[in-house]
N, CA, C and O atoms as a printed pandas DataFrame, in Angstrom:
     atom_number atom_name residue_name chain_id  residue_number  x_coord  y_coord  z_coord
0              1         N          MET        A               1   20.045   35.296   -6.612
1              2        CA          MET        A               1   21.212   35.155   -7.604
2              3         C          MET        A               1   22.246   33.635   -6.718
3              4         O          MET        A               1   22.604   32.573   -7.226
4              5         N          ILE        A               2   22.443   34.122   -5.372
5              6        CA          ILE        A               2   23.636   32.678   -4.632
6              7         C          ILE        A               2   22.317   31.720   -5.068
7              8         O          ILE        A               2   22.254   31.185   -6.174
8              9         N          ALA        A               3   21.449   31.607   -4.209
9             10        CA          ALA        A               3   20.448   30.366   -4.566
10            11         C          ALA        A               3   20.451   29.707   -5.905
11            12         O          ALA        A               3   20.624   28.489   -5.852
12            13         N          ILE        A               4   20.306   30.209   -7.056
13            14        CA          ILE        A               4   20.181   30.062   -8.048
14            15         C          ILE        A               4   21.564   29.219   -8.557
15            16         O          ILE        A               4   21.655   28.078   -9.010
16            17         N          PHE        A               5   22.593   30.235   -8.299
17            18        CA          PHE        A               5   24.019   29.038   -8.320
18            19         C          PHE        A               5   24.134   27.989   -7.497
19            20         O          PHE        A               5   24.435   26.955   -8.093
20            21         N          TYR        A               6   24.014   27.897   -6.445
21            22        CA          TYR        A               6   23.901   26.823   -5.234
22            23         C          TYR        A               6   23.245   25.554   -5.964
23            24         O          TYR        A               6   23.808   24.460   -6.023
24            25         N          LEU        A               7   21.974   25.837   -6.517
25            26        CA          LEU        A               7   21.128   24.686   -6.571
26            27         C          LEU        A               7   21.557   24.280   -7.889
27            28         O          LEU        A               7   21.189   23.186   -8.319
28            29         N          VAL        A               8   22.646   25.402   -8.906
29            30        CA          VAL        A               8   23.266   24.739  -10.336
30            31         C          VAL        A               8   24.067   23.157  -10.188
31            32         O          VAL        A               8   23.913   22.004  -10.592
32            33         N          LEU        A               9   25.272   24.181   -9.087
33            34        CA          LEU        A               9   26.317   23.535   -8.599
34            35         C          LEU        A               9   25.597   22.129   -7.936
35            36         O          LEU        A               9   26.225   21.096   -8.162
36            37         N          GLN        A              10   24.444   22.006   -7.205
37            38        CA          GLN        A              10   24.272   20.691   -7.012
38            39         C          GLN        A              10   23.742   19.741   -7.644
39            40         O          GLN        A              10   23.719   18.538   -7.384
40            41         N          ILE        A              11   23.312   20.322   -8.495
41            42        CA          ILE        A              11   22.754   19.727  -10.008
42            43         C          ILE        A              11   24.137   18.851  -10.621
43            44         O          ILE        A              11   24.131   17.658  -10.923
44            45         N          LEU        A              12   25.229   19.732  -10.705
45            46        CA          LEU        A              12   26.106   19.025  -11.565
46            47         C          LEU        A              12   26.638   18.180  -10.370
47            48         O          LEU        A              12   27.160   17.213  -10.926
48            49         N          LYS        A              13   26.754   18.059   -9.300
49            50        CA          LYS        A              13   27.717   17.581   -8.598
50            51         C          LYS        A              13   26.571   15.717   -8.075
51            52         O          LYS        A              13   26.953   14.599   -7.729
52            53         N          LEU        A              14   25.458   16.202   -8.254
53            54        CA          LEU        A              14   24.723   15.144   -8.538
54            55         C          LEU        A              14   24.635   14.479   -9.799
55            56         O          LEU        A              14   24.184   13.335   -9.848
56            57         N          TYR        A              15   24.977   15.010  -10.707
57            58        CA          TYR        A              15   24.988   14.271  -12.167
58            59         C          TYR        A              15   26.623   13.898  -11.969
59            60         O          TYR        A              15   26.694   12.790  -12.501
60            61         N          SER        A              16   27.838   14.207  -11.533
61            62        CA          SER        A              16   28.561   14.033  -11.643
62            63         C          SER        A              16   28.850   12.237  -11.071
63            64         O          SER        A              16   29.513   11.325  -11.565
64            65         N          TYR        A              17   27.919   12.336   -9.715
65            66        CA          TYR        A              17   27.278   11.164   -9.401
66            67         C          TYR        A              17   27.134    9.912  -10.139
67            68         O          TYR        A              17   27.621    8.787  -10.026
68            69         N          VAL        A              18   25.987   10.689  -11.237
69            70        CA          VAL        A              18   25.436    9.386  -11.823
70            71         C          VAL        A              18   26.692    8.666  -12.759
71            72         O          VAL        A              18   26.963    7.466  -12.811
72            73         N          VAL        A              19   27.337    9.752  -13.449
73            74        CA          VAL        A              19   28.392    8.789  -14.375
74            75         C          VAL        A              19   29.103    8.668  -13.441
75            76         O          VAL        A              19   30.070    8.091  -13.939
76            77         N          ILE        A              20   29.400    8.863  -12.001
77            78        CA          ILE        A              20   30.857    7.407  -11.527
78            79         C          ILE        A              20   29.800    6.450  -11.385
79            80         O          ILE        A              20   30.144    5.329  -11.008
80            81         N          ALA        A              21   28.353    6.698  -11.650
81            82        CA          ALA        A              21   27.817    5.122  -10.947
82            83         C          ALA        A              21   27.727    4.433  -12.438
83            84         O          ALA        A              21   27.589    3.212  -12.518
84            85         N          ASN        A              22   27.793    5.091  -13.383
85            86        CA          ASN        A              22   27.681    4.782  -14.779
86            87         C          ASN        A              22   28.986    4.018  -15.287
87            88         O          ASN        A              22   29.086    3.345  -16.313
88            89         N          VAL        A              23   30.065    4.308  -14.225
89            90        CA          VAL        A              23   31.181    3.839  -15.356
90            91         C          VAL        A              23   31.541    2.578  -14.064
91            92         O          VAL        A              23   32.438    1.776  -14.324
92            93         N          ILE        A              24   30.745    2.455  -12.596
93            94        CA          ILE        A              24   31.263    1.617  -12.293
94            95         C          ILE        A              24   30.219    0.499  -12.757
95            96         O          ILE        A              24   30.688   -0.502  -13.300
96            97         N          VAL        A              25   28.887    0.594  -12.589
97            98        CA          VAL        A              25   28.165   -0.446  -13.422
98            99         C          VAL        A              25   28.723   -0.889  -14.820
99           100         O          VAL        A              25   28.602   -2.087  -15.076
100          101         N          SER        A              26   29.227   -0.209  -15.617
101          102        CA          SER        A              26   29.738   -0.736  -16.980
102          103         C          SER        A              26   30.974   -1.393  -16.634
103          104         O          SER        A              26   31.232   -2.315  -17.408
104          105         N          TRP        A              27   31.890   -1.198  -15.641
105          106        CA          TRP        A              27   32.851   -2.265  -15.340
106          107         C          TRP        A              27   32.006   -3.140  -14.778
107          108         O          TRP        A              27   31.644   -3.922  -15.657
108          109         N          LEU        A              28   31.534   -3.384  -13.787
109          110        CA          LEU        A              28   30.779   -4.497  -13.355
110          111         C          LEU        A              28   30.547   -5.522  -14.338
111          112         O          LEU        A              28   30.897   -6.701  -14.383
112          113         N          ILE        A              29   29.741   -4.648  -15.269
113          114        CA          ILE        A              29   28.819   -5.471  -16.535
114          115         C          ILE        A              29   30.372   -5.997  -17.441
115          116         O          ILE        A              29   30.481   -7.211  -17.618
116          117         N          ALA        A              30   31.228   -5.308  -17.846
117          118        CA          ALA        A              30   32.513   -5.997  -18.109
118          119         C          ALA        A              30   32.715   -7.178  -17.396
119          120         O          ALA        A              30   32.259   -8.198  -17.913
120          121         N          PHE        A              31   33.341   -7.285  -16.240
121          122        CA          PHE        A              31   33.533   -8.144  -15.358
122          123         C          PHE        A              31   32.713   -9.673  -15.271
123          124         O          PHE        A              31   33.081  -10.722  -14.743
124          125         N          ASN        A              32   31.401   -9.325  -16.044
125          126        CA          ASN        A              32   30.272  -10.206  -15.334
126          127         C          ASN        A              32   30.237  -10.477  -14.053
127          128         O          ASN        A              32   30.284  -11.564  -13.478
128          129         N          VAL        A              33   30.130   -9.159  -13.551
129          130        CA          VAL        A              33   29.971   -9.316  -12.263
130          131         C          VAL        A              33   28.137   -9.256  -11.693
131          132         O          VAL        A              33   27.453   -9.701  -10.772
132          133         N          LEU        A              34   27.994   -8.514  -12.770
133          134        CA          LEU        A              34   26.611   -7.992  -12.703
134          135         C          LEU        A              34   26.033   -8.782  -14.376
135          136         O          LEU        A              34   26.644   -8.946  -15.432
136          137         N          ASN        A              35   24.593   -9.128  -13.958
137          138        CA          ASN        A              35   23.792   -9.861  -15.327
138          139         C          ASN        A              35   22.996   -8.626  -15.636
139          140         O          ASN        A              35   22.282   -7.988  -14.862
140          141         N          THR        A              36   23.251   -8.395  -16.934
141          142        CA          THR        A              36   22.529   -7.639  -17.560
142          143         C          THR        A              36   20.815   -8.493  -18.093
143          144         O          THR        A              36   19.835   -7.799  -18.364
144          145         N          GLN        A              37   20.791   -9.531  -18.131
145          146        CA          GLN        A              37   19.177   -9.952  -17.977
146          147         C          GLN        A              37   18.480   -9.800  -17.003
147          148         O          GLN        A              37   17.253   -9.837  -17.098
148          149         N          ASN        A              38   19.237   -9.553  -15.616
149          150        CA          ASN        A              38   18.243   -8.964  -14.599
150          151         C          ASN        A              38   18.077   -7.802  -15.174
151          152         O          ASN        A              38   18.796   -7.084  -15.869
152          153         N          ARG        A              39   16.263   -7.689  -14.486
153          154        CA          ARG        A              39   15.386   -6.924  -15.119
154          155         C          ARG        A              39   15.835   -5.480  -14.181
155          156         O          ARG        A              39   15.930   -4.377  -14.720
156          157         N          PHE        A              40   16.065   -5.692  -12.810
157          158        CA          PHE        A              40   16.577   -4.658  -11.484
158          159         C          PHE        A              40   17.980   -4.022  -12.420
159          160         O          PHE        A              40   18.035   -2.820  -12.683
160          161         N          VAL        A              41   19.055   -4.981  -12.860
161          162        CA          VAL        A              41   20.067   -4.392  -13.341
162          163         C          VAL        A              41   19.810   -3.570  -14.907
163          164         O          VAL        A              41   20.379   -2.531  -15.244
164          165         N          TYR        A              42   19.378   -3.902  -15.259
165          166        CA          TYR        A              42   18.836   -3.432  -16.569
166          167         C          TYR        A              42   18.225   -2.073  -16.385
167          168         O          TYR        A              42   18.596   -1.030  -16.924
168          169         N          ALA        A              43   17.483   -2.200  -15.756
169          170        CA          ALA        A              43   16.504   -0.441  -15.462
170          171         C          ALA        A              43   17.602    0.147  -15.139
171          172         O          ALA        A              43   17.860    1.231  -15.661
172          173         N          ILE        A              44   18.480   -0.431  -14.219
173          174        CA          ILE        A              44   19.261    1.067  -13.572
174          175         C          ILE        A              44   20.325    1.348  -14.821
175          176         O          ILE        A              44   20.504    2.523  -15.140
176          177         N          LEU        A              45   20.790    0.661  -15.290
177          178        CA          LEU        A              45   21.475    0.764  -16.378
178          179         C          LEU        A              45   20.605    1.644  -17.525
179          180         O          LEU        A              45   20.912    2.835  -17.471
180          181         N          GLU        A              46   19.996    1.460  -18.142
181          182        CA          GLU        A              46   19.009    1.882  -18.803
182          183         C          GLU        A              46   18.451    3.540  -18.425
183          184         O          GLU        A              46   18.086    4.309  -19.314
184          185         N          LEU        A              47   18.465    3.896  -16.995
185          186        CA          LEU        A              47   18.418    5.150  -16.316
186          187         C          LEU        A              47   19.531    5.382  -16.604
187          188         O          LEU        A              47   19.495    6.040  -17.644
188          189         N          SER        A              48   20.746    5.193  -16.224
189          190        CA          SER        A              48   21.888    5.921  -16.585
190          191         C          SER        A              48   22.231    6.432  -17.411
191          192         O          SER        A              48   22.394    7.647  -17.532
192          193         N          TYR        A              49   22.504    5.187  -18.533
193          194        CA          TYR        A              49   22.446    5.913  -19.821
194          195         C          TYR        A              49   21.691    6.822  -20.558
195          196         O          TYR        A              49   22.228    7.590  -21.356
196          197         N          LYS        A              50   20.430    6.797  -20.349
197          198        CA          LYS        A              50   19.213    7.472  -20.669
198          199         C          LYS        A              50   20.104    9.087  -19.673
199          200         O          LYS        A              50   20.344   10.090  -20.346
200          201         N          LEU        A              51   20.406    9.077  -18.406
201          202        CA          LEU        A              51   21.128    9.991  -18.015
202          203         C          LEU        A              51   22.205   10.578  -18.685
203          204         O          LEU        A              51   22.068   11.721  -19.121
204          205         N          THR        A              52   22.925   10.163  -18.787
205          206        CA          THR        A              52   24.624   10.599  -19.508
206          207         C          THR        A              52   24.971   10.495  -20.758
207          208         O          THR        A              52   26.085   10.852  -21.140
208          209         N          GLU        A              53   24.148   10.040  -21.481
209          210        CA          GLU        A              53   24.685    9.866  -22.909
210          211         C          GLU        A              53   24.501   11.080  -23.609
211          212         O          GLU        A              53   25.406   11.513  -24.323
212          213         N          PRO        A              54   23.376   11.704  -23.475
213          214        CA          PRO        A              54   23.434   13.161  -24.246
214          215         C          PRO        A              54   24.619   14.127  -24.214
215          216         O          PRO        A              54   25.213   14.741  -25.100
216          217         N          PHE        A              55   24.768   14.043  -22.795
217          218        CA          PHE        A              55   26.220   14.953  -22.574
218          219         C          PHE        A              55   27.347   13.836  -22.970
219          220         O          PHE        A              55   27.797   14.110  -24.082
220          221         N          LEU        A              56   27.856   12.839  -22.495
221          222        CA          LEU        A              56   29.041   12.080  -23.357
222          223         C          LEU        A              56   29.127   12.444  -24.907
223          224         O          LEU        A              56   30.178   12.955  -25.293
224          225         N          ASN        A              57   28.375   12.279  -25.579
225          226        CA          ASN        A              57   27.978   12.192  -26.631
226          227         C          ASN        A              57   28.794   13.661  -27.176
227          228         O          ASN        A              57   29.478   13.585  -28.196
228          229         N          LYS        A              58   28.713   14.565  -26.667
229          230        CA          LYS        A              58   29.239   15.821  -27.257
230          231         C          LYS        A              58   30.519   15.942  -26.923
231          232         O          LYS        A              58   31.340   16.679  -27.469
232          233         N          ILE        A              59   30.710   15.148  -25.936
233          234        CA          ILE        A              59   32.283   14.876  -25.631
234          235         C          ILE        A              59   32.901   14.064  -26.321
235          236         O          ILE        A              59   34.013   14.292  -26.797
236          237         N          ARG        A              60   32.449   13.319  -26.422
237          238        CA          ARG        A              60   32.658   12.119  -27.708
238          239         C          ARG        A              60   33.357   12.387  -28.652
239          240         O          ARG        A              60   34.411   11.887  -29.047
240          241         N          ARG        A              61   32.314   13.778  -29.278
241          242        CA          ARG        A              61   32.992   14.274  -30.901
242          243         C          ARG        A              61   34.326   14.409  -30.879
243          244         O          ARG        A              61   35.105   14.108  -31.784
244          245         N          PHE        A              62   34.671   15.045  -29.425
245          246        CA          PHE        A              62   35.849   15.905  -29.911
246          247         C          PHE        A              62   36.993   14.953  -29.484
247          248         O          PHE        A              62   38.087   15.370  -29.862
248          249         N          LEU        A              63   37.037   13.788  -28.801
249          250        CA          LEU        A              63   37.418   12.753  -28.930
250          251         C          LEU        A              63   38.082   11.734  -29.673
251          252         O          LEU        A              63   37.389   10.768  -29.991
252          253         N          PRO        A              64   39.872   11.754  -30.187
253          254        CA          PRO        A              64   40.295   10.799  -31.094
254          255         C          PRO        A              64   39.462    9.561  -30.761
255          256         O          PRO        A              64   39.102    9.392  -29.596
256          257         N          ASN        A              65   39.077    8.531  -31.886
257          258        CA          ASN        A              65   38.825    7.370  -31.968
258          259         C          ASN        A              65   40.343    6.781  -31.720
259          260         O          ASN        A              65   41.476    6.888  -32.189
260          261         N          PHE        A              66   39.705    6.164  -30.788
261          262        CA          PHE        A              66   41.551    4.973  -30.159
262          263         C          PHE        A              66   41.334    3.186  -30.533
263          264         O          PHE        A              66   42.113    2.355  -30.066
264          265         N          ASN        A              67   40.363    2.866  -31.280
265          266        CA          ASN        A              67   40.593    1.578  -31.718
266          267         C          ASN        A              67   41.851    1.434  -32.873
267          268         O          ASN        A              67   42.143    0.330  -33.333
């Protein structure tokens, strides 16, 4: 049982690193440091988007719109 808890904890830690990396990459794109026309940058951005969006969309439903 402890092994399953440790595995879930490690998966959540890895997922938090992916979310932080997604934030940093989105900032770098917003400040024109990274070019999305580069295929490698686009592949990393697409991978992080696919990993984080299902969970973040559920959170965004509860947040108010700040626009």
